[in-house]
C-alpha positions in Angstrom: 34.2 14.4 45.6 33.9 17.6 43.7 36.0 16.2 40.8 33.8 13.0 40.7 30.6 15.2 40.4 32.3 17.4 37.8 33.4 14.3 35.9 29.9 12.8 36.1 28.4 16.1 34.8 30.8 16.3 31.9 30.0 12.7 31.0 26.3 13.3 31.1 26.7 16.5 29.1 28.8 14.7 26.5 26.3 11.8 26.3 23.4 14.2 25.9 25.3 16.1 23.2 26.2 12.9 21.4 22.6 11.8 21.5 21.3 15.1 20.3 23.8 15.0 17.4 22.7 11.5 16.5 19.1 12.5 16.5 19.8 15.6 14.5 21.7 13.6 11.9 18.9 11.1 11.7 16.4 14.0 11.5 18.2 15.6 8.6 18.2 12.3 6.6 14.6 11.3 6.5 13.6 13.6 3.6 15.8 11.6 1.3 15.3 8.4 3.2 11.5 8.8 3.1 11.5 9.4 -0.6 13.7 6.4 -1.2 11.7 4.3 1.3 8.4 5.5 -0.2 9.6 4.7 -3.7 10.6 1.2 -2.6 7.2 0.8 -0.9 5.4 1.9 -4.1 7.5 -0.6 -6.2 6.7 -3.4 -3.8 3.0 -2.5 -4.2 3.3 -2.4 -7.9 4.9 -5.9 -7.8 2.1 -7.2 -5.6 -0.7 -5.7 -7.6 0.7 -6.5 -11.1 2.4 -9.8 -10.5 0.9 -11.5 -7.4 -2.7 -10.3 -7.3 -3.0 -9.8 -11.0 -5.5 -7.2 -10.3 -5.5 -5.8 -13.9 -7.0 -9.1 -15.1 -10.4 -8.0 -13.8 -10.0 -4.3 -13.0 -8.7 -3.1 -16.4 -10.7 -3.1 -19.6 -9.3 -4.8 -22.6 -9.4 -3.8 -26.3 -10.8 -5.9 -29.1 -7.5 -7.8 -29.3 -7.7 -8.7 -25.6 -4.9 -6.4 -24.6 -5.1 -4.1 -21.6 -6.2 -0.6 -22.3 -3.2 1.1 -20.5 -4.9 4.5 -20.3 -7.6 2.9 -18.2 -5.2 0.8 -15.9 -7.2 -0.4 -12.9 -10.1 1.9 -13.7 -12.7 -0.9 -13.4 -14.2 -3.1 -16.1 -17.0 -5.4 -16.9 -16.0 -9.0 -16.5 -15.6 -11.0 -19.7 -16.4 -14.3 -18.1 -19.1 -15.9 -15.9 -19.4 -19.0 -13.7 -20.6 -22.2 -15.3 -23.1 -22.7 -12.4 -25.5 -20.4 -10.7 -23.7 -18.5 -7.8 -23.3 -15.1 -6.4 -21.1 -13.2 -8.9 -19.9 -9.7 -9.5 -20.6 -8.8 -13.1 -18.0 -6.0 -13.0 -14.8 -5.1 -11.2 -14.9 -1.6 -9.7 -12.1 0.9 -10.2 -9.2 0.5 -7.8 -6.8 3.1 -9.2 -6.3 5.6 -6.4 -8.7 3.6 -4.1 -10.8 6.8 -3.9 -13.8 5.0 -2.3 -11.7 4.1 0.9 -9.7 5.9 3.5 -6.2 4.6 4.1 -7.4 2.7 7.2 -10.4 1.3 5.4 -8.1 0.1 2.5 -5.7 -1.5 4.9 -8.5 -3.3 6.7 -9.9 -4.5 3.3 -6.5 -5.7 2.1 -5.7 -7.5 5.4 -9.1 -9.0 6.1 -11.2 -9.0 3.0 -13.9 -6.9 4.7 -15.1 -3.7 3.0 -15.9 -0.5 4.9 -19.6 -1.4 5.0 -18.8 -4.8 6.5 -19.5 -6.8 3.3 -17.2 -9.1 1.5 -16.6 -8.9 -2.3 -18.4 -11.3 -4.5 -16.5 -13.9 -6.6 -14.4 -13.9 -8.7 -12.6 -11.5 -6.3 -10.4 -13.6 -4.0 -10.3 -12.6 -0.3 -6.7 -11.5 -0.1 -5.1 -11.5 3.3 -2.1 -9.3 2.8 0.2 -8.7 5.7 0.0 -5.1 7.1 3.3 -4.1 5.4 2.2 -5.6 2.1 -1.2 -3.9 2.4 0.5 -0.6 2.9 2.6 -1.2 -0.2 -0.4 -2.1 -2.3 -2.2 1.1 -1.0 0.8 3.3 -1.7 1.0 2.0 -5.3 -2.8 2.3 -5.9 -2.8 5.8 -4.6 -0.2 6.8 -7.2 -2.4 5.6 -10.1 -4.6 8.2 -11.8 -3.0 11.2 -10.2 
């Protein structure tokens, strides 16, 4: 009986030690992993903003040749077009670089539901995006890096 208890205690002690080592190894990795993961998150956000949402089309001013003014990337711009019929319309796109007007949670809510912090919805031509939570986090991560 004594050897069974001793064997059980040794097994438990070894199991606890192995678990602690596993957690310590994982705890020592996150700094590099988080940087890498965050970099991937930002790149995913850049892809969504620049290639899917095409946010710059409205939120970045253009020069006289119609080219984006890169120094003012996503800093807001007057819209260079109007609807052909009378309708509610936003004459300008606000700055979204940094998303300084929203907390992280407000931005995630906006990007996943289309609802602003004040409960309103953006006027056309802004589409009501319904990003998934992970994609909204990626968009937010990218936008927070702009203008820093």
